[in-house]
N, C-alpha and C positions, 0 to 999 in steps of 0.2 A: 153280220159278222164283222163290220168294219171296226167297232169299238172293242178291240180285242182284249185291252187291259182293263177297261171299264168294268167288263164283266168279272174278270179275275179279281179287280180291286174290290168290287161289291161282295164277292163271295169269300175270297181267301186272305185279303190283306189285314186280318186282325188275328191276335191270338192271346191267350191268357197266360200268365205266368205259372199256372198250375195246370197239370195235365191230369184230367179226371179228378181223382182225389189225391194224387201223388204229388206233395210238395217238395220233393227232392230234386225236380227238374230245374235248370237254370232257365230264366227268362230269354237267355240268349241262345238257347238250344231247342226249346219247345216249338213243335211245328203243328199247324192245324191239320186234323185228320178227317174232319166231317162237318158239314154245315146242312142244317135243315131249314129250307127256305119255305115260307108260307105266304102266299099271294092269291090273286083272284082265281088262279088255276088250281089251287089246292096246294098239297105239300110236295116238295121235292127233296131228295137227299143227295148231296153232293159230295163224293169222296175224293181224298187227295193222297197222292202217293209221292214218295221222295226217295233219292239215293243220297243218304247223308243229308245235307242241307240244299241239294239240287232238286228242284221241282221236276217230277217225272210226268205227271198227268193229273188232270182234274175232270172227273167223270161222274155224271148224275146217274140215278138209277134207271133212266129211260135212255141214256146215252145221247140226249139232245144237247147237253153240254158235254163235249167230248174233245179235250184239248190236250196235246202231247208235245213235250219239250224236248229239245235236243241241245246239249252242250259241247263246247269244245273247250276243255280245260276248265276255267272258271267263269266262262260267259255263255250266255244263251245264244245259239245261232239259228235255231229254227223252232217254229211253233206251227203244229198242225192242228186244223179243226177237222174232225172226222164225223161222218154220217153214222147212223145206228148200224149200218152194214159194214162199216170199217173203211169204206172208201173216203178218200181226201176231198174235203169241200173248199178248203182255203189252206194256203201255206204262207207263212209269213217268215222272212229270212232277214237275218241281221249280219252285218259285217262290221269289223272293228278296225281301227287304225293302229299303227305301231304303238301309240300311247295307251292303247286299251280302251279308248272311247269309241262309242258307237259312231261309225262312219256313214252307214247307209240302212235303210229299212225298205223291204220290198214285200208287199202284199199281192198275192196272186189268188183269185177266187173265181169260182165257177157261178155265173148268173145267167139264167135262161138258156143253159146249154152252152154258153160261150165263156172263154177265160178272159178276164180282164185284170189289168195290173195297175198298182199305185206305188210310187217310188218316193222316198225322201233322202236327201242328202244334207248332212249336217256340217255346219261351220262353227267352231267354238270361238267366241269373241273375248276379247280382253276384259270386258266389264262383267263377264260371268253369264252373258246370255248366249243363247244358240240361235243362229240363223238357219232357216230350212229353205231349200229349194225343192218345190213339189213337182212331180211328173205324173202323167197318166198315159195309158195306152193299152196294148194287149198284154199277153203273157210273155211275149218275147222282147218287145220294145216298149220303153215308157218315154216316148219322145216329145209328147205334147206337154208343154210346161203349164202346170196348174197353179201358178202363183208362188208366193213365198210367205214365210211365217217368221216370226221372233218368239222365243219362248224364253220367259223370265222366271227366275227362281227366288224364293225366300225361305231361309233357314232350311235349304237342302230339298224344298218341295217345289214343284211347278206351281207358280202363282199366277201366271197369265200367258196366254197364247194369242198373239195378234196375227190376223191374216190380211192378205190383199184382196182375196177372192171369197172368203167364208166369214161367218160370224165369229167374233172373238169369244175367248173362254177366259173366266176368272175363277179361281179356286181358293176356298177358305178351309183351313184344317183346325183340329183341335190341338191340345198340348199333350195328348196322351200317346201311348205306345202303339205302334202298328207293326203287324208281322212281316212286313216286307223286309225288314233289316236282317231277318234270319234266312232269307231265301237268296241264295247265292246268285248274283248277277242281275237280280231284278231291278236294282237301282239304275243300271246302265240303260234300261229300255223303257223307263217309266214315262216317257214323253212322246212315244211314237203314235202315228196315225191319228194325229189331231186331238189327242186326249191326254191330260195329265192323270197320273195315278199316285196316290199317296204311298211314300215309301217308309218314312219314319213316323208320321202322325196320320190321323184318320181324317178323310174328307168330310167336311160339313156342309158345304154347298158348291154347286157348279153353276155360275151364271153364263149363259150363251147370249151374246149380244147385250140386251137390256133385260132379258128374262132369266129369272132363277128357275131353271128347269129341273134341278135335282137337289134335295136336301137330304141329310142323313143325321140321325139321332142314335145315341149309343147308351147302354148301361155298361158300367165297368166293374172290374173286381178290385180288391184292395191294392193291387199293384199297378193299376191304371190301364189294363188292357181290357178291350170290349168283351163282353159276354153275350150281348144281344145287340142287333141294330135294326133300325127301320129306315128304309130306302123309299123316299117318296119322288118318284120321278114323273113329272107331268101328270099329276093327280094319282098315279097307280103306286100303291104302297106293297112293299114286300118286307116281311120280318124275317131276320136270320138269327139262328141259334147255333152256337160254335161249341165243338167238342173236339178234345186233344188227346 
């Protein structure tokens, strides 16, 4: 459950400028309603609900993907991962500074019957990068320093994350449209928990250390939005079909 936005990115961060056969919708207002994933385990349908352009939930038909979002005004403050019985398995909390930028990220999750915590504190640098101080511990205290990271951006997307204690990540994107620009507040949390997630464009590859461990290919409609995608992560392929 650590890669909270990698999952959301692979499933939800694409949309078409046409909703079903209705061409009257603006590309700035259409939101994804359903994705059909086909992989080694068969087909899974994932449904998305919104309140305006605020994402409320992402839930598949078996409730194995069961994500619930909370907003305060225009920013996302909490993301809960729930089990099929409705109990909370993981909670991610986001706090913001007076400037509206993300200040801290906290992940608390249940592992082997025990709660563990991971915290990130962000400093925004004059050169446009973000410095991250990482902490680890239990659900109440995250006192053990887990190293530091630097997040770099290119054209508004996370291009590279370098770590002192973990493999670095480099990201490549296409030039096409990505649905995240229509989801309120998502751009503010697209770099948390050690992973970058495309906001304006679609991720093409993710290199971890020296290994390209994920690649993505797309088909697009006439307006440059993906209609299907193929995710190849460490040799496992998943095909996605998008409905609006």
